[in-house]
C-alpha positions as CSV (number, residue, x, y, z in Angstrom):
1,M,24.4,-51.7,5.0
2,V,26.3,-52.4,7.9
3,I,24.5,-49.7,9.8
4,L,20.9,-50.6,9.1
5,P,20.5,-53.3,11.6
6,R,21.3,-51.0,14.3
7,L,19.2,-48.5,12.9
8,A,16.2,-50.9,13.0
9,R,17.0,-51.9,16.5
10,S,17.1,-48.6,17.8
11,L,13.7,-47.7,16.1
12,H,12.6,-51.0,17.8
13,H,12.2,-53.4,14.8
14,P,14.0,-56.2,15.8
15,M,12.6,-58.5,13.0
16,L,13.9,-56.0,10.3
17,A,17.3,-56.1,12.1
18,G,17.1,-60.0,11.8
19,L,16.3,-59.8,8.4
20,L,19.0,-57.2,7.4
21,G,21.6,-59.6,9.4
22,V,20.8,-62.5,7.4
23,I,21.2,-60.3,4.3
24,L,25.2,-59.8,5.8
25,I,25.3,-63.3,6.1
26,A,24.3,-64.0,2.6
27,I,26.7,-61.5,1.3
28,G,29.4,-62.4,3.2
29,L,29.0,-65.9,1.9
30,Y,28.6,-65.0,-1.6
31,G,32.0,-63.0,-1.2
32,I,33.8,-66.0,0.2
33,I,32.3,-68.3,-2.4
34,G,32.4,-66.3,-5.6
35,N,35.5,-64.5,-4.7
36,H,33.9,-61.1,-5.2
37,I,34.7,-59.5,-2.4
38,A,38.0,-60.0,-0.3
39,T,38.0,-63.0,2.3
40,G,38.3,-60.4,5.1
41,W,35.6,-58.2,4.4
42,S,33.4,-61.2,3.8
43,I,34.2,-62.7,7.2
44,L,33.8,-59.1,8.6
45,L,30.1,-59.1,7.2
46,I,29.4,-62.7,8.3
47,V,30.3,-61.7,11.8
48,I,28.2,-58.7,11.9
49,G,25.4,-60.6,10.4
50,A,25.7,-63.1,13.1
51,I,25.8,-60.6,15.9
52,N,22.5,-59.0,15.0
53,L,21.0,-62.3,14.6
54,L,22.1,-63.3,18.0
55,R,20.7,-60.5,19.4
56,L,17.2,-61.3,18.4
57,V,17.5,-64.2,20.9
58,V,15.4,-63.4,23.8
59,R,17.1,-64.1,26.8
60,Q,14.9,-65.4,30.1
61,P,16.5,-63.6,33.1
62,D,18.0,-66.0,35.7
63,A,16.3,-67.0,38.6
64,T,19.3,-66.1,41.0
65,T,19.7,-62.8,39.5
66,A,15.8,-61.9,39.6
67,A,15.7,-62.7,43.4
Protein backbone atom coordinates (compact mmCIF):
# COMPACT_ATOMS: atom_id res chain seq x y z
CA MET A 1 0.00 0.00 0.00
CA VAL A 2 2.86 2.36 0.72
CA ILE A 3 4.54 1.67 -2.64
CA LEU A 4 1.37 2.25 -4.69
CA PRO A 5 1.43 6.09 -4.59
CA ARG A 6 5.04 6.09 -5.85
CA LEU A 7 4.02 3.73 -8.63
CA ALA A 8 1.06 5.93 -9.55
CA ARG A 9 3.31 9.01 -9.70
CA SER A 10 5.83 7.22 -11.89
CA LEU A 11 3.01 6.22 -14.25
CA HIS A 12 1.96 9.90 -14.42
CA HIS A 13 -1.31 9.54 -12.52
CA PRO A 14 -0.92 12.21 -9.82
CA MET A 15 -4.58 12.18 -8.78
CA LEU A 16 -4.41 8.44 -8.13
CA ALA A 17 -1.29 9.04 -6.03
CA GLY A 18 -3.22 11.71 -4.09
CA LEU A 19 -6.14 9.37 -3.54
CA LEU A 20 -3.81 6.67 -2.27
CA GLY A 21 -2.18 9.26 0.00
CA VAL A 22 -5.58 10.11 1.48
CA ILE A 23 -6.23 6.39 2.00
CA LEU A 24 -2.90 6.04 3.83
CA ILE A 25 -3.78 8.96 6.09
CA ALA A 26 -7.20 7.45 6.79
CA ILE A 27 -5.67 4.07 7.66
CA GLY A 28 -3.15 5.76 9.96
CA LEU A 29 -5.86 7.74 11.74
CA TYR A 30 -7.99 4.63 12.08
CA GLY A 31 -5.03 2.81 13.60
CA ILE A 32 -4.40 5.57 16.13
CA ILE A 33 -8.05 6.04 17.10
CA GLY A 34 -8.98 2.38 17.27
CA ASN A 35 -5.68 1.01 18.62
CA HIS A 36 -5.69 -1.59 15.84
CA ILE A 37 -2.25 -0.61 14.54
CA ALA A 38 0.79 0.27 16.62
CA THR A 39 1.15 4.03 17.09
CA GLY A 40 4.55 4.18 15.40
CA TRP A 41 3.27 2.46 12.26
CA SER A 42 0.19 4.68 12.22
CA ILE A 43 2.30 7.82 12.40
CA LEU A 44 4.52 6.48 9.62
CA LEU A 45 1.47 5.88 7.40
CA ILE A 46 0.20 9.40 8.08
CA VAL A 47 3.57 10.93 7.22
CA ILE A 48 3.89 8.97 3.98
CA GLY A 49 0.32 9.91 3.00
CA ALA A 50 1.00 13.57 3.76
CA ILE A 51 4.15 13.51 1.63
CA ASN A 52 2.13 12.13 -1.28
CA LEU A 53 -0.47 14.85 -0.89
CA LEU A 54 2.17 17.58 -0.65
CA ARG A 55 3.70 16.42 -3.92
CA LEU A 56 0.40 17.19 -5.64
CA VAL A 57 0.85 20.87 -4.91
CA VAL A 58 2.08 22.54 -8.08
CA ARG A 59 4.82 25.03 -7.34
CA GLN A 60 5.18 28.10 -9.52
CA PRO A 61 8.77 28.82 -10.57
CA ASP A 62 10.26 31.75 -8.74
CA ALA A 63 10.79 34.87 -10.89
CA THR A 64 14.39 35.23 -9.74
CA THR A 65 15.33 31.65 -10.58
CA ALA A 66 13.54 31.67 -13.93
CA ALA A 67 15.61 34.58 -15.27
